[in-house]
C-alpha positions as CSV (number, residue, x, y, z in Angstrom):
1,M,0.0,0.0,0.0
2,S,1.3,3.4,-0.9
3,Y,1.1,6.3,1.5
4,A,2.7,9.0,-0.7
5,A,1.2,12.5,-0.2
6,T,-1.0,13.7,-3.1
7,S,-1.8,17.1,-1.8
8,E,0.1,20.2,-2.8
9,S,0.4,21.3,0.8
10,P,3.1,19.5,2.9
11,P,1.8,16.5,4.8
12,R,1.1,17.0,8.5
13,I,2.9,14.8,11.0
14,L,1.6,15.2,14.5
15,I,3.5,13.7,17.5
16,V,1.7,13.5,20.8
17,G,4.0,13.2,23.8
18,G,7.3,15.0,24.2
19,G,9.2,12.4,26.3
20,A,12.7,11.2,25.3
21,G,11.4,9.3,22.2
22,G,8.8,11.9,21.1
23,L,11.0,14.9,21.4
24,E,13.9,13.1,19.7
25,L,11.5,12.1,16.8
26,A,10.2,15.6,16.4
27,T,13.8,17.0,16.4
28,R,15.0,14.5,13.8
29,L,12.0,15.1,11.5
30,G,12.2,18.8,11.9
31,R,15.9,18.9,10.9
32,S,15.2,16.7,7.8
33,L,11.6,17.2,6.6
34,G,10.6,20.4,8.4
35,K,13.6,22.4,7.4
36,R,13.1,21.6,3.7
37,N,9.3,22.1,4.0
38,K,8.7,18.5,3.0
39,A,6.3,18.1,6.0
40,L,4.7,20.1,8.7
41,I,5.9,18.7,12.1
42,T,3.9,19.4,15.3
43,L,4.7,18.2,18.8
44,V,2.0,18.2,21.5
45,D,2.8,17.9,25.2
46,T,1.2,18.8,28.5
47,N,4.2,20.6,29.8
48,M,6.3,23.5,28.5
49,T,9.6,21.9,29.3
50,H,11.2,18.4,29.0
51,I,13.4,16.6,31.5
52,W,14.8,13.1,30.9
53,K,12.7,10.7,32.9
54,P,15.5,8.5,34.1
55,L,16.8,11.5,36.0
56,L,13.7,11.9,38.2
57,H,15.0,9.9,41.0
58,E,18.0,12.3,41.3
59,V,15.5,15.2,41.3
60,A,13.6,13.5,44.2
61,A,16.8,13.1,46.2
62,G,17.9,16.7,45.4
63,S,21.2,15.6,43.7
64,L,19.9,17.2,40.4
65,N,18.4,20.6,40.1
66,S,15.7,20.2,37.4
67,N,15.8,23.8,36.5
68,G,19.3,23.4,35.1
69,D,18.6,20.3,33.1
70,E,15.2,21.1,31.6
71,L,14.7,21.8,27.9
72,N,12.0,24.3,26.7
73,Y,9.8,22.9,23.9
74,V,9.2,26.2,22.3
75,A,12.9,27.0,22.0
76,Q,13.7,23.4,20.7
77,A,10.9,23.8,18.1
78,K,12.4,27.1,16.9
79,W,15.9,25.7,16.6
80,N,14.8,22.5,14.9
81,H,12.1,23.6,12.4
82,F,9.0,22.0,14.0
83,H,6.0,23.5,15.9
84,F,4.9,23.0,19.5
85,Q,1.4,23.0,21.0
86,L,0.7,22.9,24.7
87,G,-2.1,20.5,25.6
88,A,-3.4,17.1,26.6
89,M,-4.9,14.8,24.0
90,N,-8.3,13.4,25.1
91,G,-9.9,12.1,21.8
92,I,-9.5,11.4,18.2
93,D,-11.8,11.5,15.1
94,R,-10.1,9.1,12.7
95,E,-12.4,9.8,9.8
96,R,-11.6,13.5,9.8
97,R,-8.1,12.8,11.0
98,V,-8.1,15.3,13.9
99,I,-7.3,15.0,17.6
100,S,-8.9,17.0,20.3
101,L,-7.0,18.7,23.2
102,R,-8.5,19.4,26.6
103,A,-9.0,23.0,27.7
104,I,-6.2,24.5,29.7
105,Q,-6.9,26.6,32.9
106,D,-4.6,29.1,34.6
107,E,-3.5,28.9,38.2
108,D,-6.8,30.6,39.3
109,G,-9.0,28.1,37.4
110,A,-10.0,30.4,34.6
111,E,-9.9,29.0,31.1
112,L,-6.7,30.0,29.4
113,I,-6.9,28.0,26.2
114,P,-10.2,26.4,25.0
115,I,-10.8,22.9,23.7
116,R,-9.0,22.6,20.3
117,E,-8.6,20.3,17.4
118,I,-5.4,19.6,15.5
119,A,-5.5,17.9,12.1
120,Y,-3.0,15.3,10.9
121,D,-2.1,13.1,8.0
122,Y,0.1,10.9,10.1
123,L,-0.2,10.6,13.9
124,V,2.4,9.4,16.2
125,I,1.5,8.7,19.9
126,S,4.4,8.6,22.4
127,V,2.8,9.5,25.7
128,G,4.9,7.2,27.8
129,S,3.6,5.4,30.9
130,N,2.6,6.0,34.5
131,T,3.4,4.0,37.6
132,N,1.0,1.0,38.1
133,D,0.0,0.6,41.7
134,F,-2.1,-2.5,40.8
135,N,-5.1,-1.0,42.7
136,T,-3.3,-1.7,46.0
137,E,-5.4,-0.5,48.9
138,G,-4.3,2.9,50.0
139,A,-1.5,3.3,47.5
140,A,-3.1,6.2,45.5
141,Q,-3.9,8.1,48.8
142,H,-0.7,7.6,50.7
143,C,2.1,7.0,48.2
144,L,4.2,9.4,46.2
145,F,5.0,8.6,42.5
146,L,7.9,9.6,40.3
147,D,6.2,10.0,36.9
148,T,6.7,13.7,36.5
149,R,9.1,16.4,37.5
150,E,6.4,17.9,39.8
151,Q,6.0,14.7,41.7
152,A,9.8,14.3,42.1
153,E,10.1,17.8,43.4
154,R,7.3,17.3,45.8
155,F,9.1,14.3,47.3
156,H,12.2,16.4,47.7
157,R,10.3,19.2,49.4
158,L,8.7,16.8,51.9
159,L,12.1,15.2,52.7
160,L,13.8,18.6,53.1
161,N,10.9,19.8,55.3
162,Q,11.6,17.0,57.8
163,Y,15.3,18.0,57.9
164,M,14.4,21.7,58.4
165,K,11.9,20.8,61.2
166,A,14.5,18.7,63.0
167,Q,17.1,21.4,62.6
168,A,14.8,24.0,64.2
169,S,14.1,21.8,67.3
170,S,15.5,22.6,70.7
171,E,19.2,22.0,71.3
172,G,18.9,19.1,73.7
173,Q,16.3,17.1,71.8
174,I,17.3,13.6,70.6
175,S,17.9,13.4,66.8
176,E,14.8,12.5,64.8
177,K,14.4,9.6,62.5
178,I,12.9,9.4,59.0
179,N,11.4,6.2,57.7
180,V,11.2,6.0,53.9
181,A,9.6,3.0,52.1
182,I,10.2,2.5,48.3
183,I,7.9,-0.1,46.8
184,G,9.6,-1.7,43.8
185,A,13.2,-2.7,43.5
186,G,13.5,-2.2,39.8
187,A,16.0,0.3,38.4
188,T,14.1,3.4,39.7
189,G,13.6,2.0,43.2
190,V,17.2,0.8,43.5
191,E,18.7,4.1,42.2
192,L,16.4,6.2,44.4
193,A,17.5,4.3,47.5
194,A,21.2,4.9,46.8
195,E,20.6,8.6,45.9
196,L,18.8,9.1,49.2
197,H,21.6,7.6,51.2
198,H,24.0,9.9,49.3
199,A,21.7,12.9,50.0
200,A,21.7,12.1,53.8
201,R,25.5,12.3,53.9
202,L,25.5,15.6,52.0
203,L,22.7,17.1,54.2
204,Q,24.8,16.4,57.3
205,A,27.9,17.9,55.6
206,Y,25.9,21.1,54.9
207,G,25.1,21.4,58.6
208,L,21.6,19.8,58.7
209,N,22.9,17.3,61.3
210,R,20.0,16.8,63.7
211,I,19.0,13.8,61.4
212,R,22.1,11.7,61.0
213,P,22.7,9.6,57.9
214,E,22.0,6.4,59.9
215,D,18.7,7.9,61.1
216,L,17.3,8.0,57.5
217,H,15.9,4.5,57.4
218,I,15.4,3.4,53.8
219,N,13.2,0.4,53.2
220,L,13.2,-1.2,49.7
221,V,10.3,-3.6,49.1
222,E,10.1,-6.0,46.2
223,A,7.4,-8.6,45.6
224,S,9.7,-11.0,43.8
225,G,12.6,-12.9,45.4
226,R,15.4,-10.4,44.6
227,V,16.2,-6.8,43.6
228,L,16.2,-6.0,39.9
229,P,14.1,-9.0,39.0
230,A,14.0,-8.1,35.3
231,L,17.8,-8.1,35.0
232,P,20.3,-11.0,35.2
233,E,21.3,-12.3,38.7
234,R,24.9,-11.4,38.1
235,I,23.8,-7.7,38.1
236,S,21.4,-8.1,40.9
237,E,23.9,-9.7,43.3
238,P,26.5,-6.9,43.5
239,V,23.7,-4.3,43.6
240,T,22.2,-6.2,46.6
241,E,25.6,-6.2,48.4
242,T,26.1,-2.5,47.8
243,L,22.7,-1.6,49.1
244,K,23.2,-3.7,52.2
245,S,26.6,-2.0,52.8
246,L,24.8,1.4,52.6
247,G,22.3,0.3,55.3
248,V,19.3,0.0,53.0
249,H,16.8,-2.5,54.5
250,L,15.7,-5.0,51.8
251,H,12.3,-6.7,52.0
252,T,11.9,-9.2,49.2
253,G,9.5,-12.1,48.5
254,S,6.2,-10.5,49.6
255,P,4.0,-8.0,47.8
256,V,2.4,-4.9,49.5
257,K,-1.1,-5.8,50.7
258,A,-2.1,-2.3,51.8
259,V,-0.7,1.2,52.4
260,T,-1.7,3.4,55.3
261,A,-0.7,6.8,56.6
262,Q,1.7,5.0,59.0
263,G,3.4,2.6,56.6
264,L,3.0,-0.6,54.6
265,E,1.3,-3.9,55.3
266,L,2.9,-6.8,53.4
267,A,1.1,-9.9,52.4
268,N,3.4,-12.0,54.7
269,G,2.1,-10.0,57.7
270,E,5.1,-7.7,58.1
271,H,4.5,-4.1,59.0
272,I,7.0,-1.4,57.8
273,A,6.7,2.0,59.4
274,A,7.2,4.9,56.9
275,S,6.3,8.6,56.8
276,L,7.4,8.9,53.2
277,K,6.2,6.2,50.8
278,V,7.2,6.0,47.1
279,W,5.6,3.6,44.7
280,A,8.0,2.6,41.9
281,A,6.8,-0.8,40.8
282,G,5.2,-1.6,37.5
283,I,4.0,0.6,34.6
284,R,0.8,1.2,32.7
285,A,0.0,3.5,29.7
286,P,-2.4,6.5,30.2
287,A,-6.0,5.4,30.5
288,F,-7.3,7.7,27.8
289,L,-5.7,5.4,25.1
290,N,-8.6,2.9,25.8
291,S,-11.1,5.5,24.5
292,L,-9.5,6.1,21.0
293,G,-11.1,3.1,19.3
294,L,-7.8,1.4,18.8
295,E,-6.7,-2.0,20.1
296,T,-5.1,-1.9,23.6
297,N,-3.8,-4.5,26.0
298,R,-4.5,-5.0,29.7
299,I,-2.1,-2.1,30.8
300,N,-3.6,0.3,28.3
301,Q,-0.8,0.1,25.7
302,L,-1.7,0.5,22.1
303,V,-1.1,-2.7,20.2
304,V,1.2,-2.1,17.2
305,N,2.8,-4.3,14.6
306,T,6.5,-4.4,13.8
307,T,6.3,-1.2,11.6
308,L,5.0,0.5,14.8
309,Q,1.6,1.2,13.1
310,T,-1.4,0.6,15.3
311,T,-3.4,-2.5,14.3
312,G,-6.5,-0.4,13.8
313,D,-5.2,2.4,11.6
314,P,-2.1,2.4,9.4
315,H,-1.9,6.2,9.6
316,I,-1.5,6.1,13.4
317,F,1.8,5.0,14.9
318,A,2.7,4.4,18.6
319,F,6.0,3.7,20.2
320,G,7.8,3.8,23.6
321,D,6.2,2.7,26.8
322,C,2.7,3.4,25.6
323,A,3.0,0.8,22.8
324,A,2.9,-3.0,22.8
325,C,5.2,-4.1,20.0
326,P,5.9,-7.8,19.4
327,T,9.5,-9.1,19.7
328,G,8.9,-12.2,17.5
329,E,8.8,-14.4,20.6
330,E,5.4,-15.9,21.4
331,G,3.5,-13.6,23.8
332,R,6.5,-11.2,24.4
333,T,6.5,-7.5,23.6
334,V,9.4,-5.0,23.6
335,P,10.3,-4.0,27.2
336,P,9.5,-0.4,28.3
337,R,13.1,0.8,28.4
338,A,14.7,4.1,27.3
339,Q,16.9,2.3,24.7
340,A,13.8,0.8,23.0
341,A,12.2,4.3,22.7
342,H,15.5,5.7,21.3
343,Q,15.7,2.8,18.7
344,Q,12.1,3.2,17.7
345,A,12.4,7.0,17.3
346,T,15.4,6.5,15.0
347,L,13.4,3.9,12.9
348,L,10.3,6.1,12.7
349,S,12.3,9.2,11.6
350,K,13.3,7.1,8.6
351,S,10.0,5.3,8.1
352,L,7.9,8.4,7.9
353,K,10.2,9.8,5.2
354,R,9.9,6.5,3.3
355,M,6.1,6.7,3.7
356,L,6.0,10.1,2.2
357,E,8.1,8.8,-0.7
358,G,5.7,5.9,-1.3
359,K,8.3,3.3,-0.2
360,P,7.6,0.3,2.0
361,L,8.2,0.7,5.8
362,R,10.9,-1.1,7.6
363,E,10.2,-3.3,10.6
364,Y,11.5,-2.7,14.1
365,V,13.7,-5.3,15.7
366,Y,14.5,-4.8,19.4
367,R,18.2,-4.9,20.2
368,D,19.2,-5.2,23.8
369,Y,22.4,-3.3,24.4
370,G,22.6,-4.1,28.1
371,S,21.6,-2.4,31.3
372,L,23.3,0.0,33.6
373,I,22.3,0.7,37.2
374,S,23.7,3.8,39.0
375,L,24.1,3.6,42.8
376,S,24.8,7.3,43.1
377,T,28.4,8.1,43.8
378,F,29.0,4.8,45.5
379,S,29.1,2.5,42.5
380,A,27.4,1.5,39.2
381,V,26.8,-2.0,37.9
382,G,25.7,-3.3,34.5
383,N,26.4,-5.2,31.3
384,L,27.0,-4.1,27.8
385,M,25.8,-6.3,24.9
386,G,26.9,-6.1,21.3
387,N,27.9,-8.1,18.3
388,L,31.6,-7.5,18.8
389,T,31.9,-7.7,22.6
390,G,29.1,-10.2,23.5
391,S,28.0,-9.5,27.1
392,V,30.5,-7.6,29.1
393,M,30.0,-7.1,32.9
394,L,30.9,-3.6,34.2
395,E,31.3,-2.4,37.8
396,G,32.6,0.7,39.6
397,K,33.9,3.8,37.9
398,L,33.8,2.4,34.4
399,A,30.2,1.4,34.7
400,R,29.4,4.9,36.1
401,M,31.1,6.5,33.1
402,F,29.0,4.5,30.7
403,Y,25.8,5.4,32.7
404,V,26.5,9.1,32.5
405,S,27.2,8.7,28.7
406,L,23.6,7.5,28.2
407,Y,22.3,11.0,29.2
408,R,24.9,12.7,27.0
409,M,23.8,10.6,24.1
410,H,20.2,11.8,24.7
411,Q,21.5,15.4,24.7
412,M,23.4,14.9,21.5
413,A,20.3,13.6,19.7
414,L,18.5,16.8,20.8
415,Y,21.2,19.5,20.7
416,G,23.9,18.1,18.4
417,V,27.5,17.4,19.4
418,P,28.9,21.0,19.6
419,R,26.1,22.2,22.0
420,T,26.3,19.1,24.1
421,L,30.0,19.6,24.6
422,M,29.3,23.2,25.7
423,L,26.7,21.9,28.1
424,M,29.2,19.5,29.6
425,L,31.7,22.3,30.1
426,S,29.0,24.5,31.6
427,D,28.0,21.7,34.0
428,R,31.7,21.3,35.0
429,I,32.1,25.0,35.8
430,G,28.7,25.2,37.5
431,S,29.5,22.3,39.8
432,S,32.3,24.3,41.4
433,T,30.0,27.3,42.3
434,A,26.7,25.5,43.3
435,P,25.9,23.2,46.2
436,R,26.2,19.5,45.5
437,L,22.6,19.1,46.7
438,K,19.5,21.2,46.1
439,L,18.8,22.7,49.5
440,H,15.4,24.4,48.7
C-alpha cells in the first residue's frame, strides 16, 4: 500500500508526547523534513519543558536541580524547524483525522486555552507510561510517585521539610528519624535508595545534622525474590551487596497488601513504618488510550505491529512505553526501556520519510544493548551487549562513566555534538560554584 502524499500542501505529521522518544523524533523530523518544507511537524505535550525521565530519582533526592537540566519545547521547536502545541490529548476523530485537546486553565481556574482540534495526515502517539499501583489498597492516597518532575520535586520538598523541622528543634532534643519506604526494587527504586543515602550524607555535611545519615531508614520492598528481577542475577547480586553495605533495608519475596498513613502492610504479615512512601513498581499506559477506538492491552498500551503502526489504523503510529510491539517471541513485547524508545524514534524518523516517498516501511527489531544501574556516587553496575563484545560485565567507575554517557547521548540527539560539549563544560564549571545538593 502506498502512503505517498498527493496534496500540494506539505503532509502534516503530528506527534503527541514530548518524552525522550517523542522529542527526539520531532527533532529529527524537523531537521530533515521540516527544514526543507517537506512536511509540517507538530509536537504536543502537557508541559512547557522536558526533562529526561531516568533522572527523576535524582530530582527527588535533590542531587539534580531540574531547572538546570530542563529543555524548553518552544525553543527546541524554533531551533529544529517544528511546531509546538501545549495541551493534553483526550480524543480522536479518525475519519476526519483530527485529535482533540482538553481546555487549559490558569492557576486561578480560569480558562486559558479552550478545547482545540489539530489535524494530521500521520499521527504518532508517544505519551509514555505511568506507575502502576495494581489498585493496591491505600496506594493512591498515601504514596508518592515519580512519573513527573512535579512529583519528584514534591518528594524532595517533603524530605527537606523534615530535615528543616529537625534542625529547628531545641538543642537538647534527641535526633529525629525518617522512615522511607520504596515499593519496587527495579531500576528506579534501587537508584532512588542509593541517591537518598548519598543525600543524607550531604545534608549532614551542609550542617543539617540533627538527622544523622544512619537515622534515615530506607526500606526497599520487592514482591519477587530479589532486587532488579527483570535483569540477570549477576547484576542483581552486586547491587544487593552494595545496598546492604549502605544500610538499605531490603524486603523481598512478599507484595504490599495495603498502604496506610503510618506505613506498609505486606502480604506476609510484616509491617513497615514509613512517613514517606514511594511507589516505583510496574507501569501502565495512560487510561485515555482505551477510548480512542484502537486496540489496547490490559495495561492500556496501544497494540502495534513491527512497523509501529497501530493494528486499527495504518496512519497512526505508537512507540515507547505506551505501545505493545511484538518481539517475535510468542507472547512477548518490547520492554518499556529508554533504549527501546530511542531505537524506535530512530526507525520512525526514517520510516515516515519513506512513507511520504511511497516506499515500504521497515520493521522494528529490538536490540538489547545491556543495562546499567547507578548507585549514586558509590558504584554502578551493568552489562553491555553487542555483536563485537558479546556480554561484558561492568562495575565501579567504568560502569558509572557509561551510565553518564547515556544521558549525554540523549542530549546529543536533541542538541547536536557542539552544543552538548558546551553543556558538559557548563556543568563542569557550575559544579564548582553551586551546592552539590539542592537545598530548597
